[in-house]
C-alpha positions in Angstrom: 58.1 -179.4 -72.7 55.2 -179.5 -69.9 54.9 -176.8 -67.2 55.2 -178.1 -63.5 52.0 -177.2 -61.4 53.2 -175.4 -58.5 51.8 -177.3 -55.0 49.9 -174.9 -52.6 49.9 -176.1 -48.9 47.6 -174.6 -46.6 47.8 -174.9 -42.7 45.5 -174.1 -40.3 46.2 -173.7 -36.4 47.0 -177.3 -34.9 45.7 -179.1 -38.3 47.3 -181.6 -41.0 48.6 -178.9 -43.7 46.4 -179.9 -47.5 48.6 -179.8 -50.4 46.5 -178.5 -53.5 47.9 -178.7 -56.9 44.8 -176.3 -58.7 44.8 -176.1 -62.5 45.1 -172.9 -64.2 43.6 -171.6 -67.5 45.0 -168.3 -67.0 48.7 -167.1 -65.6 49.7 -163.5 -64.7 52.9 -162.2 -63.1 51.4 -159.1 -61.5 49.4 -158.9 -58.1 47.2 -156.2 -59.1 46.4 -158.3 -62.3 45.8 -161.6 -60.6 43.3 -159.8 -58.3 41.5 -157.5 -61.0 40.8 -161.0 -62.5 39.6 -162.6 -59.5 37.4 -159.3 -58.7 35.9 -160.1 -62.0 35.0 -163.8 -61.6 37.7 -165.3 -62.9 37.9 -167.6 -60.4 40.1 -167.7 -56.7 42.9 -165.6 -56.3 45.9 -165.5 -53.6 47.0 -161.9 -53.1 48.5 -159.5 -50.7 45.9 -158.1 -47.8 46.0 -154.4 -48.8 44.6 -154.9 -52.2 41.3 -156.8 -51.2 41.0 -154.8 -47.8 38.7 -151.9 -49.1 37.2 -153.8 -51.4 36.1 -156.7 -48.5 34.9 -154.4 -46.1 32.7 -152.8 -49.1 31.4 -156.2 -49.7 32.2 -156.8 -52.8 34.7 -159.2 -52.4 34.9 -162.2 -49.9 37.8 -164.0 -48.2 37.3 -167.9 -48.6 40.0 -169.8 -45.9 40.4 -167.0 -44.1 41.8 -169.4 -41.3 43.6 -171.0 -43.5 47.2 -169.4 -44.8 50.1 -170.8 -47.0 53.6 -169.8 -46.7 54.8 -165.8 -47.4 56.8 -165.8 -50.8 59.8 -164.2 -50.6 60.5 -160.6 -52.5 63.8 -159.6 -54.3 65.6 -156.9 -54.9 68.3 -156.9 -57.7 70.0 -153.5 -59.0 72.9 -153.6 -60.9 76.7 -153.6 -59.2 77.1 -150.1 -60.0 74.1 -148.6 -58.4 75.4 -146.5 -55.0 75.5 -148.3 -51.8 73.6 -146.1 -50.2 71.4 -145.1 -53.4 67.5 -144.7 -53.9 67.2 -148.5 -54.3 69.1 -149.3 -52.0 67.8 -147.0 -48.8 64.0 -147.8 -50.4 64.5 -151.5 -50.0 66.4 -150.9 -46.1 62.9 -149.4 -45.5 60.9 -152.0 -46.7 63.7 -154.5 -44.6 62.7 -152.4 -41.4 59.2 -151.4 -41.3 57.9 -155.1 -42.8 55.2 -156.9 -40.2 
């Protein structure tokens, strides 16, 4: 079965969005791994700002298309139905929701 390429929509204030379907030769499911690959020169990556802040300040990486943005990525939490209602997982998710940007 052929894998469908995801489309990325880049937006800039007041401009028409640009839609790209990049070709990838490598796939990872972890933002830290993705950032490490980009930092080592394997290509470009869209990663959370906190991963690149220190290296960007030191000048070892730089932002490309800094004035452009993509849609936010959803984050989901799943745990068993028998988990305590006010257990650590639920309290942590509540904390994240209350303290997110």
